[in-house]
C-alpha positions as CSV (number, residue, x, y, z in Angstrom):
1,M,0.0,0.0,0.0
2,Y,3.0,2.4,0.2
3,S,5.3,3.5,-2.5
4,D,8.8,2.0,-2.5
5,E,10.1,4.2,-5.3
6,E,12.7,7.0,-5.6
7,N,10.0,9.6,-4.9
8,M,10.5,8.6,-1.2
9,F,13.7,10.6,-1.6
10,S,13.4,12.9,-4.6
11,A,10.6,15.3,-4.8
12,S,9.9,17.9,-7.6
13,H,9.6,21.0,-5.5
14,Q,10.0,24.7,-6.1
15,P,12.8,26.2,-4.1
16,G,12.2,29.4,-2.2
17,P,14.7,32.2,-1.8
18,G,15.6,30.6,1.6
19,S,17.0,27.6,-0.3
20,P,17.9,28.9,-3.8
21,A,18.4,26.5,-6.7
22,A,21.7,26.4,-8.3
23,A,21.6,27.3,-11.9
24,V,22.4,24.5,-14.4
25,A,24.6,25.6,-17.3
26,P,22.5,24.8,-20.4
27,S,23.8,22.3,-23.0
28,A,22.8,22.5,-26.6
29,G,19.9,20.1,-25.9
30,A,18.9,22.1,-22.8
31,Q,18.9,25.4,-24.8
32,E,16.6,23.8,-27.3
33,Q,14.3,22.7,-24.5
34,I,14.3,26.3,-23.0
35,A,13.4,27.6,-26.4
36,A,10.5,25.2,-26.6
37,I,9.3,26.2,-23.1
38,A,9.5,29.9,-24.1
39,E,7.4,29.2,-27.2
40,T,4.8,27.3,-25.1
41,L,4.7,30.1,-22.5
42,V,3.9,32.6,-25.2
43,L,1.4,30.5,-27.2
44,A,-0.4,28.7,-24.4
45,Y,-0.2,31.3,-21.6
46,G,0.3,34.6,-23.3
47,L,3.4,35.0,-21.0
48,H,6.7,36.4,-22.4
49,P,9.6,35.1,-20.4
50,A,12.6,37.2,-19.6
51,E,14.5,34.4,-17.9
52,I,14.2,30.5,-17.7
53,T,16.5,28.6,-15.4
54,R,16.6,24.8,-14.9
55,I,16.1,23.6,-11.3
56,P,18.2,20.5,-10.6
57,E,15.5,18.6,-8.8
58,G,12.8,16.2,-9.9
59,T,12.9,12.7,-11.2
60,A,9.6,12.6,-13.2
61,T,9.6,16.2,-14.5
62,D,12.1,18.8,-15.6
63,N,11.6,21.9,-13.4
64,Y,12.2,25.5,-14.2
65,A,12.2,28.9,-12.5
66,I,10.6,31.4,-14.8
67,V,10.7,35.2,-14.6
68,D,8.4,37.0,-17.0
69,Q,9.0,40.5,-18.5
70,T,7.1,42.2,-15.7
71,G,9.4,40.6,-13.1
72,R,6.8,38.1,-11.8
73,Q,8.1,34.7,-10.9
74,H,6.6,31.4,-11.9
75,F,7.4,27.7,-11.5
76,G,7.2,25.4,-14.6
77,K,7.1,21.6,-14.8
78,V,7.8,19.9,-18.1
79,Y,6.4,16.4,-18.3
80,R,8.1,13.3,-19.6
81,P,6.9,11.2,-21.3
82,R,3.5,12.2,-22.8
83,S,2.1,8.7,-22.1
84,N,1.8,9.7,-18.4
85,L,-0.1,12.9,-18.9
86,D,-3.4,11.5,-17.7
87,L,-1.9,10.8,-14.3
88,E,-0.1,14.1,-14.3
89,L,-3.3,15.9,-14.9
90,A,-5.0,14.0,-12.2
91,S,-2.2,15.1,-9.8
92,V,-2.7,18.7,-10.7
93,E,-6.5,18.4,-10.3
94,L,-6.0,16.9,-6.8
95,S,-3.8,19.9,-5.9
96,E,-6.5,22.2,-7.1
97,Y,-9.2,20.3,-5.2
98,A,-7.2,20.7,-2.0
99,A,-6.7,24.4,-2.7
100,D,-10.4,24.9,-3.3
101,G,-11.0,23.4,0.2
102,G,-8.8,26.0,1.9
103,V,-5.6,23.9,2.0
104,A,-2.4,25.9,1.5
105,T,-1.0,24.9,-1.9
106,A,0.6,26.5,-4.9
107,R,-2.0,27.3,-7.6
108,A,-1.7,26.0,-11.2
109,T,-2.0,28.7,-13.9
110,R,-4.5,27.8,-16.5
111,T,-3.7,28.2,-20.2
112,R,-5.7,30.5,-22.5
113,E,-7.9,27.5,-23.2
114,H,-8.4,27.1,-19.4
115,E,-6.3,23.9,-19.3
116,L,-4.3,22.9,-16.3
117,I,-1.5,21.3,-18.6
118,A,-0.5,22.9,-21.9
119,T,-0.3,20.0,-24.3
120,H,-0.4,21.5,-27.8
121,G,3.2,22.8,-27.9
122,R,6.4,20.9,-28.4
123,L,6.7,20.2,-24.6
124,P,3.7,19.4,-22.3
125,M,4.0,21.6,-19.2
126,S,2.2,23.1,-16.3
127,L,2.8,26.6,-14.9
128,W,2.5,27.4,-11.2
129,S,2.3,30.4,-8.9
130,Y,5.6,30.9,-7.2
131,V,5.5,30.9,-3.4
132,P,8.1,33.5,-2.3
133,H,10.4,33.5,0.8
134,T,10.1,29.9,1.6
135,E,12.3,26.9,2.5
136,T,11.4,23.3,2.5
137,A,10.6,21.2,5.6
138,E,13.5,18.8,4.8
139,G,15.7,18.9,7.9
140,T,14.1,22.1,9.2
141,L,11.3,20.9,11.5
142,T,11.9,22.6,14.8
143,G,9.9,24.5,17.4
144,A,6.5,25.8,16.2
145,R,6.9,24.3,12.8
146,W,5.9,20.8,14.1
147,A,2.5,22.0,15.0
148,A,2.1,24.1,11.8
149,V,2.9,21.0,9.7
150,G,0.5,18.9,11.8
151,E,-2.3,21.4,11.3
152,A,-1.7,21.6,7.5
153,M,-1.7,17.8,7.2
154,G,-4.9,17.6,9.2
155,R,-6.6,20.2,7.0
156,L,-5.4,18.3,3.9
157,H,-6.6,14.9,5.0
158,S,-9.9,16.4,6.2
159,R,-10.5,17.9,2.7
160,L,-9.3,14.8,0.8
161,A,-11.7,12.6,2.8
162,T,-14.4,14.2,0.7
163,H,-12.7,13.4,-2.6
164,P,-15.1,11.5,-5.0
165,A,-12.3,9.0,-6.0
166,A,-12.7,7.0,-2.8
167,A,-14.4,7.3,0.5
168,P,-12.4,6.7,3.7
169,A,-12.5,3.1,4.8
170,L,-10.9,1.0,7.6
171,E,-8.5,-1.6,6.3
172,P,-6.3,-4.1,8.2
173,G,-3.2,-2.2,9.5
174,A,-1.0,-5.2,8.9
175,A,-1.4,-4.7,5.2
176,I,0.6,-1.6,5.2
177,C,3.6,-3.7,4.0
178,D,4.4,-7.3,3.4
179,A,7.4,-8.5,5.4
180,A,7.7,-11.7,3.4
181,T,7.9,-9.8,0.1
182,A,10.4,-7.4,1.7
183,R,12.5,-10.4,2.8
184,E,12.6,-11.7,-0.8
185,R,13.5,-8.2,-2.0
186,F,16.4,-7.9,0.4
187,D,17.6,-11.4,-0.5
188,R,17.8,-10.3,-4.2
189,L,19.6,-7.1,-3.3
190,I,22.1,-8.8,-1.0
191,F,22.8,-11.4,-3.8
192,A,23.2,-8.6,-6.4
193,Y,25.8,-6.8,-4.2
194,Q,27.7,-10.1,-3.5
195,Q,28.0,-10.8,-7.2
196,R,29.9,-7.6,-7.8
197,P,33.7,-7.9,-8.1
198,S,34.2,-4.9,-5.9
199,L,32.1,-2.4,-3.9
200,G,32.5,1.3,-3.4
201,E,32.2,2.8,0.1
202,F,28.5,3.5,-0.2
203,E,27.8,0.2,-1.9
204,A,29.6,-1.7,1.0
205,W,27.6,0.3,3.5
206,A,24.3,-0.4,1.6
207,L,25.1,-4.1,1.6
208,G,25.6,-4.1,5.4
209,A,22.4,-2.1,5.9
210,A,20.4,-4.5,3.7
211,R,21.6,-7.3,5.9
212,E,20.6,-5.4,9.0
213,R,17.1,-4.9,7.6
214,H,16.8,-8.5,6.6
215,A,17.7,-9.5,10.2
216,V,14.9,-7.5,11.8
217,L,12.1,-8.4,9.5
218,G,10.8,-11.0,12.0
219,D,10.4,-8.0,14.4
220,V,8.6,-6.1,11.7
221,E,6.1,-9.0,11.3
222,S,5.4,-8.9,15.0
223,I,4.7,-5.2,15.1
224,L,2.5,-5.4,12.0
225,A,0.5,-8.2,13.6
226,E,-0.5,-5.9,16.5
227,L,-1.9,-3.1,14.3
228,P,-5.6,-2.4,14.4
229,P,-7.7,-1.5,11.4
230,L,-6.6,1.9,10.1
231,T,-8.0,4.6,7.8
232,V,-7.3,4.3,4.1
233,Q,-8.4,7.3,1.9
234,V,-7.2,9.6,-0.8
235,M,-3.9,11.2,0.2
236,H,-1.3,13.7,-1.1
237,G,0.7,10.8,-2.4
238,D,4.2,12.3,-2.0
239,L,4.1,14.2,1.3
240,A,7.7,14.5,2.3
241,G,9.8,17.3,3.5
242,P,10.8,18.7,0.1
243,N,7.1,19.1,-0.8
244,V,6.3,21.2,2.2
245,L,7.2,24.9,1.8
246,L,7.6,26.9,5.0
247,S,7.6,30.6,5.6
248,N,9.1,31.2,9.0
249,D,7.0,29.0,11.3
250,D,4.0,28.7,8.9
251,V,3.2,26.3,6.1
252,A,3.1,28.4,3.0
253,A,2.2,25.5,0.6
254,L,2.0,21.8,0.1
255,V,3.2,21.0,-3.4
256,D,3.8,18.2,-6.0
257,F,0.7,16.1,-5.3
258,G,0.3,12.6,-6.7
259,P,-2.9,11.4,-8.5
260,P,-5.9,10.7,-6.1
261,T,-4.9,7.3,-4.8
262,P,-6.1,5.7,-1.5
263,G,-3.4,5.0,1.1
264,Y,-3.0,4.7,4.9
265,L,-3.2,8.1,6.7
266,A,-0.9,6.8,9.4
267,W,1.9,6.2,6.9
268,E,1.6,9.7,5.3
269,L,1.7,11.2,8.8
270,M,4.8,9.3,9.8
271,R,6.5,9.7,6.4
272,L,6.5,13.5,6.8
273,G,6.7,13.5,10.6
274,C,9.8,11.3,10.6
275,D,11.8,13.4,8.2
276,P,15.2,11.6,8.4
277,A,17.2,14.8,8.3
278,S,15.2,16.3,11.2
279,F,15.4,13.1,13.2
280,Q,19.2,12.9,12.7
281,T,19.8,16.5,13.6
282,H,17.7,16.7,16.7
283,G,17.9,13.2,18.2
284,V,15.1,10.9,19.2
285,E,14.0,12.8,22.3
286,K,13.5,16.1,20.6
287,W,12.0,14.4,17.6
288,L,9.4,12.7,19.8
289,T,8.5,16.0,21.4
290,G,8.1,17.6,17.9
291,Y,6.1,14.6,16.5
292,T,3.8,14.7,19.5
293,N,3.1,18.4,18.9
294,L,2.5,17.5,15.2
295,A,0.0,14.8,16.2
296,L,-1.9,17.0,18.6
297,A,-2.2,19.8,16.0
298,Y,-3.3,17.2,13.4
299,R,-6.1,15.9,15.7
300,D,-7.4,19.5,16.2
301,A,-7.5,20.1,12.5
302,N,-9.0,16.7,11.6
303,P,-11.0,15.7,14.6
304,T,-13.0,13.0,12.7
305,A,-9.8,11.0,12.1
306,P,-9.8,7.8,14.2
307,A,-7.5,7.9,17.2
308,D,-5.9,4.7,16.1
309,D,-4.4,6.4,13.0
310,L,-2.4,8.7,15.2
311,L,-1.6,6.2,17.9
312,S,-0.4,3.6,15.3
313,S,1.5,6.0,13.1
314,V,4.9,5.5,14.7
315,R,4.6,1.7,14.4
316,V,3.3,2.0,10.8
317,G,6.2,4.3,9.8
318,C,8.8,2.1,11.4
319,A,7.5,-1.0,9.6
320,A,7.2,0.7,6.3
321,M,10.7,2.2,6.4
322,L,12.3,-1.1,7.4
323,C,10.5,-3.0,4.6
324,S,11.6,-0.5,2.0
325,A,14.7,-1.4,0.0
326,F,15.1,2.1,-1.4
327,P,17.5,3.9,-1.3
328,L,19.8,0.9,-0.4
329,S,18.9,-0.5,-3.8
330,A,19.7,2.6,-5.8
331,P,23.3,1.6,-6.8
332,V,21.8,-1.6,-8.2
333,D,18.5,-0.5,-9.7
334,R,18.9,3.3,-10.3
335,P,22.6,4.2,-10.2
336,H,21.9,7.5,-11.9
337,L,20.2,8.7,-8.7
338,V,23.3,8.0,-6.5
339,D,24.9,11.3,-5.3
340,P,26.0,12.7,-1.9
341,A,22.5,13.8,-1.1
342,L,21.0,10.4,-1.6
343,E,23.8,8.7,0.3
344,S,23.2,11.1,3.3
345,Y,19.5,10.4,3.1
346,A,20.0,6.7,3.0
347,R,22.2,6.7,6.1
348,A,19.8,9.0,8.0
349,R,16.7,7.0,7.1
350,H,18.3,3.7,8.0
351,A,19.5,5.0,11.4
352,A,16.1,6.5,12.1
353,A,14.2,3.3,11.3
354,L,16.4,1.1,13.5
355,T,16.3,3.6,16.4
356,I,12.5,3.8,16.3
357,L,12.3,0.0,16.2
358,E,14.6,-0.3,19.2
359,Q,12.6,2.3,21.2
360,L,9.1,1.6,19.8
361,P,7.3,0.7,23.1
362,A,8.6,3.8,24.9
363,L,7.8,6.1,22.0
364,E,4.3,4.8,21.6
365,E,3.7,5.2,25.3
366,V,4.6,8.9,25.3
367,L,2.5,9.5,22.2
368,R,-0.5,7.6,23.8
369,D,-0.2,9.6,27.0
370,A,-0.2,12.9,25.1
371,L,-3.2,12.0,23.0
372,R,-5.5,10.9,25.8
């Protein structure tokens, strides 16, 4: 029920001035793409660009910071390939649905034909309002930001509970992930690493981490077996730190939605709430205080959510992280993604998952006491 893909690490987000994107020197192919974007901006949006700069984030889209001739800033997403445009459109529509319900999101700019995605030019793309003076929540959850993020998630889930794609329903919590399938996945990954004639430093670490994950899957099966039925409903779909834009201590926008797909609320709560960078920076005690504040604010903003979703979220997140092979599998399956940022994320996420597993009873007791 949860995604085990690279979007668990990489998110196509717009950077704010607090975390500026580094400009990418355009190659000949990139210059041609920028020319095609400029043409689409003029024809589809009636917008004349003064500057178009590639943003080096995003795995499913090519992202651009755009300044028009009036000095106004925009955020552009170029889609690849065209065969996925139906899903991309559904994602944009879900973002608009959330915004129409009062959730803080970036707004998509419609074309002259009132379309959310421009499809008639050389490059299909969407154009978004730029949210100024922001930074992402990746590694920056501190103080009052915890409660602000919890409130924003509560508002979001409350709104998406009314989405026509699927009504909220209770499903067995144990189905959040399959430890037996995870065991097979880690067996294959360990074997793949062992077949290599030599391993780099990160590859050697990933092999060791995969073995550690494999060794605790029996514990994962035990904690899954104790989960009650939990809420499954339409969610954001990629709610991680890079897709939460913060302005000081407020949530300015939730961005980069997925298509309207049902999933476990408890997992989406923990996925954002246990941002590995924040966990690593502040340690388990400060993290638990922050996560408790997030959960309390979430409950206030979404009072109809069953208490079990909040109470079980730490257990759900721990199991899902331990069952996930990514990013340990990246050097084998997606070597093009491996860079220092991914390596740091992998180490932080692995350490967080094992720490939570080790201290799970105590962490759940603190959360349960706070939510009574």
